[in-house]
N, C-alpha and C positions, 0 to 999 in steps of 0.2 A: 461676336457671340451669337448674333442673330443668324449668321450663315452656317452655324454648326447644325448638322442634321441630328438634333436631339432624339427625335422619334426613332430614326434608324439605329442610333447608338443604343437606345434603351432596348429595342427588340433584340439586337445582337447580344447585348449584355445578358438579357434574360435567358437567351439560348445557352450561353456559356455558364451562367450561374446555376442553371438547372442541374448540372452534373455534380455540383458540390452542395448547393443549397437545399435540394429536396431531402437528401439524406440527413443533413444537419438539422433541418427543421423537424424531421421525424424523431431524431435523437433528442432534441430539445423538448418536443411535445410529449414524449414518453418519460421524460425525466432522466434519461440516460446520461445526458451531458448538460452543461450550462450554456449560457448565451455566447461566450467568447468564441468557440469554434465557428458558430454560424456567422458571427460578425467578421471574423478574419477571412473565412471562406468567401464571404460576399465581396470583401475588398479586393482580394487577389484574383477573383474571377475576372476582374476588369483588365487584367494583364493581356488577355487574348483579344482585346479590342485593338491593340497596337498594330498588328499586321493588317487588320481590316482598314485602319485609318491610313496606313502607309501605301496600301494597294487597294484603293476603294472600289475600282471597277471589278476586281476579282474577289470581292467580299464573300459572295456565296460559295464558290468553290474552296476558298481558304477556310471558311467556317465549316464546310463539310469535312475537310481533312482533319482540322483540329477537333471538331465535334466527334468524329469517329474515334479518335484517340481517347478523348475524355469519356465518351460513352463506354468504351471497352473497359477502361480502368475503373470507372465508377460502378460498374456491375459488381466488382469485388466488394466495394463498400456497401452497396445496397443489399447484395446477397448475404453478407455477414450480418447486417442489421436484421434482415428478415428471419434468418435462421437463429441467431443468438441474441438479438435485441441489444447489441452493444456496438461500440465504435472500433473500427479496424485500427491496429497499432502495431508497433514493432514487437510487442509481446505476442501478438497473434502469429507473426512470422516465426518467432522462437518456437511456439508450440507446433506449427506446421512442419518446420524443418527438423524438429526433434522427434517427430512421430514417424513411424514406418507406414507404408501405404495401407496395410491392413488396419492399423489403429485409426488412421485418418478416415478410411471409408466406413468403419464401424461407428466412429463418432458422428460423421456426417449423416449416416443412416438413422441414427437415434434422434437427430434434430431436424431432419429434412421435412419441410411442410409442402403439401401439394400445391398451395396457392403461390408458391415461388415462381412457377412458370408463367401463369397469367399476369402476375405482378411485373415480371420482367418485360413481357410483351406490351403491357400498358405503359410502362415507363419508357420503352423504346418508341412507342407510337407518339407519346407526348413530346419526346425529344425531336422526332422527325417533324411533327407539326410546328414546333417552334422554328426549326431550321427553314421550313418553307416560307416563313415570313421575313427571314433575313434578306436585306436588299443592299445594293451597292451604296456606299456612303459617298455620294457625289457632292463634295464640298470644295470651295475655293482653297487655294494653297494656304492662305493665312488662317482660315478656319481649321484646317487639318493640323497646322503647326500648333495652334492654341490648344486644340484637343489633346495632342501629344504631351504638351506641357502640363495640362491638368491631370492627365493620367499618370505621368511621371511623379507629380507632386503627391497624388493619392497613394501611389505604391511605395515611393522612396522615403518620404518625410516621416511618417509615424515610427517605423523601426529605427531610423536614424536619430530621431529626437529622443527616443528612449535611451539609446546608448550614450548620447551626448549628456543627457541629464545625469546619468550615472558616472560620467567622466571616465568611461572605459572605451574610448575610441581607438580601436585597433582592428585588424583584419579578422581576427578570430571572433571577437564579440559582435562585430557587424554581421559576419556570416551566420552566427548563431541566432541573432535577432531576426534576420530575414528568413532563416529557415523556420523558426518558430511561428512567425507570422504567416508564411506561405503554406505551412503544412496542412491546414484544414482544407485547402483548395485542391481539387483534382487537377493534375496527377501527382502533385507534390507530396500528398500524404503517403502514397505508395513509395515514391522515391526516397523521401526523408526517412520513412519507417525502415526501408531496406538498408539505407546507409547507416542509420543508428543501430539497427539490429546487428550489422556486421561489426561496427565499432565496439559495441558493448559485449557482443559474443566473444570477440577477440580478447577483450579485457578479462572476461570471465574465464576463458581458456587459459590465459596467462596466470591468473590467480590459482586455477586448478592445477596447472603444471607445477607451480611453485609449491602448492600444498603437498603434491606427491613427493617432493624432495625433503619434506619435514619428517624426521624420524619419529616413530611411534613412542608412546610413553614407555619408560623402562620399568621392569619389575612389576608388571600388571598382575594383580591377584583378584579373582572374582569369587567372593564367598558363596555365590549362588550359581556357580558354574554348572552348566548342563541342565539347570532346572527351567521348565517352561515359565515364561512370564511376559507381560506386556507393560512397557513403560511409556507413558504419554506425557509430553511436555507441550502445554498450551501457552503460547505467547500472545498476550493481549496487546492492545495499542491505545495509547493516550488516555488510559482509564485512571482517574484519580479516585483513590479509595474513599475520600471524603464525600463522594457522591453515591456511595453504596450503602444501602440500609444494613447490609451484612456488617458494616463497620459503624453503625449508629446513625447514619443519615436519616433525617426526619421523614423523607419520602420513601415509599416502598418501591425502590428501584431494583432490588434483587430478591423478589418474593420466592423464587424457586430455590435459590441458594440459601435463603433464610430458612426455608422449610427443611433443608437437610443439614442445618448447622451442626447438629450432633454427629454428623458423619464426616465433618471436615476438620482438618487441623489448620486453623486460621492464625496467621501471624500479623501482629498489629503495628509493628514498627519497622517495616521494610521500605527501603528507599532506592531509587534509581541513581546511577552515577551521573547521568547526563540527560538532557531533555530531548534528545534526538534518537530516532530508531537505529540508524546505521551505527552511530558511535556507541550506543548501548550494546548492540549485538556483538561488536568487536570484543567487548569485555565479557558479556554473558556466556558466549559460546566458546571462549578460549581462556587461557591463563592470564590474559591481559587484565589490568585494572587501572585505576586512576594514577597510581604511582609507577606503573610499568605498562604504559599504553601501547607500546610497539610489540609486545609479546604475541599478539595475534598473528604477526607475520612469521614467527619462528617456532611456534609451539603447536601441537596438534589441537584440532577442534574437538568439541564434544561429539560431533558425528563420527570423527575418526576413532575416538576412544571407544565409542559404543560398538563400532564395527570390529575393532581389535578385540573386544570382549566377547564377540560371537553373536551379536545381535544383527538381525536384518533391519535396515534403517529406511524410514519413509519420511517424506516431507510434504505436507499439504499447506498451501499458502493461498490466502485471499488478498495478499498484498500485490501491488503491481509487480510484474515479473521482470521485465528487462528494460529498465530505464537507466539513465545516466546515474541517478541517485542510488538505485537499488542493485547495482552490479555486485557489490560485496555480498549482499543477501543471497543473490542467485548463486554465487560461488559456494556459499554454505549449503544451499539446498541441493546443488548438483553433486555434492559429496555423498548424498544419500543414495541408497540402492534404487529407490523409486520416488518419483516426484509427481505431484498434481498441482498444476498452476491454474487457478480459477479466475483470476482478475486480469483481463486483457484490456482494461480501459486505458485510454490515452490520458485522462485527467483523473485526479483524486476526487474531484467534484462530480461524481457520477454514482448511480446506484449499483452497488455490488454487495449483496448481503452475505454475512458470515454463515448463515444457515446452510449455504451450499457446501460447507466442509463436511457435513454429516454423511453424505452419500459415500464419498471416497473413504472416509474414516471407517464406516461400517464395512466397506469392501476389504480394506486392509486387515481388519480384525478377523476376517474369514480366511486370510492367507494361511497356508499350512506351515509357515515358519514357526517353530516353537518359541523363539525368543525375538520379540519385536520392540523396536524403539521408534515411536511415531512423534514427529514434531508437527504441531498445528499452529500456523501463524495467522492470526486474525487481523482484520482491518479495524475491529473494535469500535472505539468511539473517536476515531480520527476526524478532525475538522475537514469539511463542513459536516456538522453532526446530523443534519436533516437527511443526508444521503445514506446514513448508516442503519436505518430501520424502515421496515415496510409500514404502510398506512395503519394497519391494525395496532401498531405499537405507539401510535400518537396519543399517549395516555395523559400526559401532563400538559395542560393548556392554560392554566391560570396560576395564581400565586399561592394556591393551597400548599401548606407544608413548608413554605419558604420563609426565611427571616425577614424582618421588617425593612432592612436596607434595600431590598430588591425593588427596583423601579421599572417603569415601562421600557427603559433602555436595556436593562439586564434581562428582562423576562424571556424574550423569544429564544435567545441562545441558551439560557439555563434550562428552559423546558426541552429544547431540542437535545441538549446534552443528556439530561436525565432520561429522556425517551431512548436515546442510544444506549445508555447504561442498562436500561431495562431489557432492551433487546439482547444486549451482550449477556445478560443473566440467562435469557432463554437459550442462547446458543451454547454457552458453557455448560449449563445444566443438561442440555441435550447431548453434549459430548459425554458427560458423566453417565447419563442414562444408557447411552449406547454401549459404553464400556462395561457398565454393570451388567447389562443384559447378556454380554458375551460370556460371562461366567468364568473368566480366567483369573489367574493370580496377577493382579494388575495394580498399578500405582499411577496416579495423575497429579501433576504439578501445574498450577496456573499462577502466572503473575503478568503484570503489564510491563511493557518496555519502559515507559515513563508515565508521568501524570500529565495533567493539563490544568492550568489556572483558568477557571470559568468565573471570573469576578470574585474569587474566593479570598484572596489576600486582602488585608484590612482596608486599603484604599477603595476596593471594589471598582477599579477602573481599568483592569487589564484582563484580556482574554487570550489564551494561547500559551506560547512558550518562548522565552528569550533568555539564553544562558548569560547574556551580559547584564541582565537585571533579574537575578534568580528570586523565586518565591517558593515556599515549601510545596504548594500544590503541584508544581511542575515535577516534583520528585517523589511524592507520596504515592505508593502503588499497592494494590492488593496482592497478597501472596497466600495461597493455601494449598493443602494437599488433600486428595481423596484416595482411599485405598479400598480394594475389595475385601470381602470377608476372608478369603483365602490368604491374602497378603497380611492381614492383621493377625491371623493365627500364626503365621510364620515370624512376624516381626515382634521382637521382645520389647522394643522401645515404643511407648505409647504416647502419641501426640494428638490423636483424634479426640474431638469434643472440647467443651469449654474449659476443661482443666489442663489443656496442653501446657506442659511446664515451660516450653520455649516460646510461648505466644508473645511475650513482651520483649524479646531480645531485639536490640537495635542492630539492624543488618542492612548491608548494601548488596545489590544483585551483581555487582562487579566481581564478587567472589562466588557466584552461583555454581561454577563448575565443581567446586569442592563440596558444596551441599549435595549436588546431584550425585557425585561419586559415592558419598556417604549413603544416600538413599538407595542407590543401586547395588550397594555392597561391593564397591570397587576400591582397590588400593593400588597406588603406583607411586613411582618416584615423582615428587613434586606435590603430592596431595598434602594439604595442610588442615588438620582437624580443627584448628582454631578458627578457620575461615568457614567452617560448616555450621549452618544455622541450627542443626539438630544434634550436633556432637557435644558430649559432656565437656570437651576441652575448648568449647567455643570461647573466643575472646572478643569482647566488644571493641570496635575500632571507630575512629572518626568517620563521619559520613562526608567523604570528600566529594565536592561538586566543583564544577568549573572545567575549563578546557585544559586537559593535561599537557597539551603542547606548550602551555605557559605555566610550569609548575608553581611559580611564585603566586599565581592567581588562584590556586586551589585553596579551599577552606572548608571547615566543618560546618555543614548546613545547620546543625543544631546550636552552635555557639557563634557562628559568624567570625571566628578568629582568623586574623590575617587578611582581611579584605575591607576596603573602604565602603563596600556596599552592604556591610553587615546589618545596618539598620533597616535595610530594605527586605531582608529575608524574614518572612513571616509564615 
């Protein structure tokens, strides 16, 4: 150990770390990401010490060659951070390759900053300065062998131990574990981002090709055919209505929606079918439901139906764009005529505020298409909650307005969640204001994909979502409508205001397609008026929750019938 050239190793390591670490330190310092990418980038920067240890006398020229490669690729990460303030990911590649040169140059021109050039010069000078201090690692053979063993242990054991602990030791899980750990380090971020972009794009394209083979709905009738109108669907995320003052929560978490309460049709007993976004959207946007979960593969989507009805379709999302988990969502968004992807973050634990949806939404409202259908998919109040709102919405800081059971353990997360709900109120109200100002015949529907248990169930000891141990807060979601004055003059059915006759109907969003068709004035083969929340023929059904892949495990959330976990549902 005494013969190891620790000083030389540290200098060489700092040189290699610089190309990954500086950018991650900037991302962490600005709150764009958490600590994990910085830590993993720091570990796998040590990989480049191995060739220097193997060939110690050629350490400087080897470091120069490797360093030039790392410098070249790291400029992409650094430039992206300087221009956009975020982390480069496969979602960025999706946007780059989906844009034409004119769009890309226009977008770059809007965000280019003059100090990018001196920043790159300074960055390059610092890298060169570190390289000049790299020296030959002249160590005895035994010391070099021990150094290689230590490096191998540092790089190999942590990912391996994680796979072993999960008892999933196979080639695929090992490769995935190492790729995830190596990704934050240059050049692996670019390599893995490109590989994952290609894999997930291929899956999206496969889904889109399959969608093209699905026949349209039969016997489509549009009662408003040819009439100009704008229909907007706002999909929230992880928002539990029990934390909204619009639904009686003691804290003023939705002041702007509260102020326009008389303009809204608020529904009080709406539930999600599942506590996970993708699985919910499979049902919300298609004919699938808890009893027929596979219909999303064989029936038209809501986007397809609206296009068939003559609407120009748009999709604005602040969700992550092209990840392994979100591939199905991207296949839905790609069915629209135009898309805007705002969230290019590698991690959900990064700041990406929903207020960014307002600019493209306002732009789409100026489109000359007479009939528009716009989907806005928010990041809402997704965990971690502190990343969902800007500093000026850090309103709730103590126990004011909270029940007596709240302790110091509960308080930080509850406050962060309530602040996120308050910012969500700001964004959703801003969408309504923008739509109202457009002066068109328009209707907006808002609901969240699922809820979130923020210590709300009686034991007050759980936060998040777990389908295996369901609680009511995971499924209780807000659901309301807003319509313009022109729409209300046209619509004979009156739902707006506190006397909404359907406000207390018990309903599950797995049947949303039928409600939407009813709102839009559409009829087609397969439309079921008893599944429409606003139809006189509405029929109340059990609120089935659980994994539909195991039909025996489905049960009515309100009664707990047919499940041994019934006593846990609160």
